[in-house]
N, C-alpha and C positions, 0 to 999 in steps of 0.2 A: 619888227619887235612885237607889235600888237598881234599879228597873226601867230607868231611863235607862242606868245602867252596864251592866246585863245586855244591853240592846239594842246598846250599843257592842261588847260581847263577841261577840254574835251576828253583827254586821257584820264583825268581824275574822275570825270563823270562815268566813263566806261568801267573803271574799277569799282565805283560805287554801285553801278548797275549790277556788276557781277556779284557783289556782296548781298544785294537785295535778292538776286536770283538764288544764291546759296541758302539764304534765310527761308525763302518760299519752299524750296525742296526739303529743308530740315523740318519745317512746320508740318509738311505733309507726312513725312516719315514718323514724326512724333505724335501724329493723330490730333493736331491742334483743332480747335473749333472751326467750323466752316466760315463763320463770320470773320474771324481773324485772318484765315487764309485768303478769303475774298478781298479783304482790305489790302493785304500785302500784295496780291496779284495786281490789283488796281493801281497801286503805287508803282509797281514794276512797269506796267504798261505806260503810265504817265512819264516816268523817267526815260523810257525808250523813245517816246515821242519828242521829248525835250532834246535828247541826244541827237536824234535824226535832224531836228530843226537846226541845231548848231552846226552839224556836219554840212547841211545844205547851204548854210550861210558862208561856209568856207570855200565854196566853189569858186574857181577862177572867174573873173569878170566876163571873159569871152564865152563862158559856158552858161551865163545867165540870160534868160530871154526877157525882153521887155514885153510883158504879157499884154498890156494895154495897147501898145502900138501894133502888136501882132493881130490882136482881135479886131482892131479898127481896120487894118489892111484886109483881113479876111472878109469882113462885112462890106467894105467898100467895093471889093471885087466880087461880091455876092457868092462867096463860097457858102455862106449861110447868113441868116439874119433872124431877128426875133419875129415870131409869128404875129400877124395882125398889127404890124408896126404902124400903119396909118390910123389905127384906132387907139394907139398908145401902147400896144403890145401886151402880151401876157407872159408873166415869168415862167420859165421852165418849158416853154414851147418854142420850137424853132422851125424855120423853113430852110431847105437846102436849095441853093441856086444851081445853075447849069454846071459850074465847075465842081461844086460840092457834091452834086448828084453823080457826076462822072467818077469822082474820087471814091465815094461810098460804094458805087456799083463795082468798081475795080477791086475794092477790099473784099466785098461779098463774093465776087466771082473767084478770087484767089482762094477764099475760104472753102467754097464749094469744090473747087478743083483739088485742093490740098487734102481735105478731109473726106467729103462725100464720095468723090470719084476715085481717089487713090485708095481709100480704105473700104470701098464698096459698102457704104453706109446707106441704110434705107431712109429716104427723105419723105417727110409728110408735111402737110400744111393744114393746121387746125384752126377752128374759129377763134376769134379774139374775145368773144362773149362766153361767159361761164355761169351756169346756174349757181345760186348761193350754196346749195347742198354739196356741190363738188369742192368748193373752196372752204367750206365748213369742215369737211373731212380732212383736207390737206393741212388744216390749221391756220390758214390765212385769215379767215374771218375773225378769229379770236386773238391771234398773236401778231398779225402784220400791222403794227401800230407804233406811233411815237407819241410823246407827251407834247401838248401845245398850250400856249397862252395867247390871249387876245388883248389888244388895246381896248379899254372899256368905252372909249369915245368914238374912234373911227373903225374899230373892228379889225385892224391889221393883225395878222397872225405871225407868231414866231415859234420856232421849235424850242421847247423849254430848256433842254440841256445845253444847247448851243448858246442860247441867250445868257443863261446863268454863268457859263464858262467865260464868255466875253466880258460880262459885267465884273466878275471877280478878278480877271486879269487886268482890267482897267483900274480897279481899286488897289491892286498889288503894285501897280506901276507908280502910284502916288508916293512921293518922297516921305510923306507924313505917316505912311503905313508902317507899323512896328513889325519887328521880326516875328513876334509871337502871332500877330494877325496874319502875316504872310504865310506862316506855317499852317495855320488853321485853314486858310482858304485853299492852299495847295492840297491839303488833305481832302477837302470837299471836291476839288476838281478831279483828283485821282479816283474818286468813288462815284462819279456822275452816272456811270452805266448801271450802278447797283441800287440807286435810290427808288423808293416806291413813289406813287403819286402823292401821298400825304407828306412824305419827307421832302419832296421837291417843293411842295406848297409852303412848308415851314421855312425852307431856305430862302424862297423868294421874299417872304415877309422879313426874315432876319436881316437880309442884306439889302432890303429896300430896292428891289429891282424894278425899274420903270421901263416904259417903251423907249428904245434907243433913238427913235425918230421924232417922237413928240413929247416925251417926258411924262406921258399920261400913266395912270394906274393900269395894272394888268389883272386879268381874271386869274383865278387859281388854275394850275395845270389840269388839263383834261386829256384823256386818251383819244387819239385821233387815228382811225384806220386809214392806211395809205392807199387803199383800193378805191377806184371810181365805181360807185354804185349806180345801178340803173334798174329798169324793170323790163322783162321780156314779154312781148305780146301786148295787144291793145288794152286788155283788162287790167294790167298792172298787178296781176296776182302772183306772178313768178318773179321773185327778186333775183337779180344777177349782178355781175361785176365785169368790168374790162379786166382781162387777165393781167396779173402782175409779173408773170413769167411764162415761158413757152414750154417748160418741162412737163407740166401736168397733162397736156395734150398727148405727149408720148406715153406717159404712164397709163392713161385711160385707154389707149389703143394697143397696149402691150399684147393682149390676146390675139388681135388680128395680125399684128406684126410677127408674132411667133408662128402663127399659121402660115403667113406669107413666106416665112423662112423655113417652112417644112418642119416646124417643131424643133429645130436644132439651135443649140447654144454653142458658142457665143454668137451674138449679133449686136449691131448698134443701129440706133435710129437718130435722125437729126431733124431739126426744124429751124427755119429762119423766119422771123416775123417781128412785129411790133408788140411791145408790152407797155403797161401804163402804171405809174405810181404817182399818187397825188401828194408830192412832196410839200411839206408845210411851208418852207421858205427856200426855194431853189437857189443855189449859189454855184460858183465855180464854172461859169460858162456852160459848155456842153457836157461837163462831167456829171452834174446832178440835175437831171431834167425830168419832166413828167411823162414824156412819151419818147421811146427809144427803140432801136432795132436790136434784137438779140439773135445770136446764133448758138444753139445748144445741141449737145450730143449726149445721149444716154446709152452706155455700153452695158449690155446684159451678159453675165458670165456665171458659170457654175461656181459657187463659193468655195468649193474644194479644189478648183483648178484655176487659180489666179496666176497663171503663167502665160504670157503673151508670146506666140511663136515668132513675132517680128521684133521682139525687144532687142536682139543683137544688132539690129539696124541702127538703133539710137544709143546703144550702151556706151559708146566711146565719146559721146557729146560732153564737152566741158561746160557745165551750167552753174551759175551762181545760186547756191541754195542757202536759205536762211532757216535752219531747223529750229524747232521749238526749244531744243536743248541749248542752242547757241543764244537764243533770245533770253532765256531765263538765267544764263550764266554771264550775260553782258558781252558776249563775243560778237564779232562782225559776221556777215554772210561769207560763205566759203565757196570757192570754185571747186566742184567735184565732177568726176565722171559719173554719168547716170548709173552705169553698171556697178560701180563701187557703192553708190548711195543705196541701191537695192540690196546688194550683197551684205552691206553692213547694217541693214535694217533702218536706215534713215528714212527711206521711202518704203512703205509697207509691202508692196508687191510689184511684180514686173508689169502687170496690166496698167496700174496707176503710173508707173515709171515710163511706160511706152507713150502714154498720152501726154505726159509732161514733156517728153522729148519732141513729140509731134507739135505740141503747142509752141514750144521754143522755136522750132524750125519755121513755123508759120509766122510768128511775130517778127522774127529777124528778116524773113522774106519780104514782109510788107513795110519794112523800114525802121523798126525799133533797133537802136544801137545795142550791141551786146553788153557794153559796160553800163547801160542804163536799164537793164532788165534783170530781175531776180525772181526766184520762186520762194515765197515765204510760207512756212508750215504753220498751221493753226496751233496755238497752244491749247493745253488741256481744257482750260476754262472757256475757250472760244468754240471748241468743237461740239457739234450736235451730239447728243447722247447715243444716237444710232450710227454715227460715222466712225470708221476705224482709222482714217487718215484723210487729211485735207490740205491742199496747197493752193495758194493764190499766186498767179503771175502778176508782178507789180512792175510798173514803169516809173522811172524817176522823172518827174515833171517839175514845172515851176511851182506847183502846189505841194511838192514833196513826193514821197512814194505813194502811188495810186494803184489800187487793185483794178486790173483790166480783164482777168480771166480767173475763174474758180475751177479747180479740178479736185473732186472728192470721191472717196469710196463710201457711198451712202447706205450700204447694205440693202435690204429689201424693204425699208421702212415705208416708202410711198406706196408701193404695190400692196403691202399688207393693210395699210389704212383704207385704201379704196376697196380691197377685197372684203374686208370686214363690213364696210358700209353697204355694199351692193350684194353681198353673198355670191359674187362671181369669183371663182378661183383664178387669180392672176399669178399663175405659177407655171414653171416648166417641168415636164415629166421626163424622167430618164430611166429606161429599162436597165435593170441590173442583171448580173449573171444569175442563172437559176441554181441556187445552192442545194446541195444534198443534205437531207436531214438524216442523221445517224442515230440508230437505237443502240447505244453503247452497251447496254446490258445484254442484248441478244447477240451482238457481235462478240463480246467478251466470253459469253457462255459457250459459243461455238468454236472460237479460235484461241481462247486462253491467252498465252503469252504473245501470240502473233496478232492479237487484236489491235495493238498499238500500230503495227505496220500497216494494217488494212485502213485504219482511220486516217493516218498520215497521208497515205496514197490518195484517198478520196478527197481529202481537204484541199489538194492542189490541182484537182482535175479541171480542165478547161471546159468552156461552154459546149463545144461540139461533142466531146466525149460524154458529158452529162446527158445531152439530148439523145445520143445513141443508146445509152444504157437505160434511159427512161422508156424508150420504145421497147427494148427487150423485156423490161419489167412488166410493161403493160401486156405484151403478147404471151410471154411464157412464165411470168412470175419470178424470174431470176436472171442473173447475169454473172459472168466470171471475170475476175481480174487476175493479172499476173504481176508479181513484184518480188524482188530479191530471190528469184528462182523458185518461187512457190505460187500455186494457184489457189484462189479463194472464191468460193461460190457464195453469192449474196442474194438473199430473198427479200420479198416485200416486207417481212416483219423486221428486217435488219436496216433497210434503207428506203427512203422515198425522196421524190423531188418536189420542191415547193416553188411555184412560179409567182412572182409578184413584182410590182413596180413601186419604187420609192419616189415620193414627190419632193423635189428640191426647190426652195425659194431661190430666186436669183439675186445676184448682187448688181448694183447699179454703179 
């Protein structure tokens, strides 16, 4: 009976979520203020998280993992353990033991076989150190940050938004908390991602947030960059960082990779290696750590030719897709054939669809159950301004749905940023057909009513014909065409050939 009642409650939550989604869409159509739309979207996301948590709680007992026992077993058998354990350990840093190394190597070997070898992707291995100027250009120096607070006595650090959320949830669970106060605090939680530094500071004061471990006062929130900073060279004059991702190395070597590929698009480059993020308060075991291995691919393609020749190979795959439309309307994820998703415009193009299919095949190959794997599309407010579509592969874990792979059509944003900063053109050049330039007045004067026939004939000529006639124009100053049973002589004052190349930025 309890489970039946709970399912009724979940159903009501789904309907409420759908109403909020309809409201958000209506506000956008009516041109409501951005502040109101942002608030409504934040509430929608919060309700989604609540609904997913309730659905997770309804899992059968035999489907729930005792995470503590599992982690103890893995550490006891030395799959992995906290780094520097005999010195007390350091949060967010782990060492892999013999079995853990074997498992990790098998996963990477399968990835290299599945993607690099089968797709003939160009693999590179770049340095893990990057000068500040590179990451300044990419935006990491200014924007790769979270807000942090410190215990004023022992200096312990906490991520501000996570701590405020936990504190408010604790207050809301108190039986003495009024419905009005609960509603107020729920509103704060839904907008946590949108608060400025000053607004967060005011909220910490308003709700008297203290250190959860000591009860001490906390400093006001400050912005904390998540990259590990260092200096390059003995003089310390060149600031640098440990890379937070492997993609930048591929972008910086785009020109060399394009030359290696004989200047042809499309092509893809991949890199496997460690990245570093100085997480404020690492949690969730191996999910949120400070050093981790990444395997990334950047696929470069003509923006006007986003059709993958091998897409039919994956078009019939049935994959659980959670589109942005489904999220805003309160619907559940839906199993669709990839071909239908691309054809209906759910997925933007077949290149993106092809890689979603390949990612799905890889993840199921290495052991993720199909019913615990979905691809969630970023909503409009999540998507970067330069991206046209983005999907995350998410796995259902004891922590809920966790992102494990990101697949995005990022346009040429990264290449443009580095090209502007270095004045080095990071572009692909594509020779186009040599068009004929027509002097319509001269042709009209010579052929009157037949001028239209001449110009239509010349407008559809192929490259070989144009090249041949260009040679005749150069040698004798004229050439003759025949169409609709008539012959027309064309001279240099009537027609000329212009040769040029058009530069096309590539899509990533």
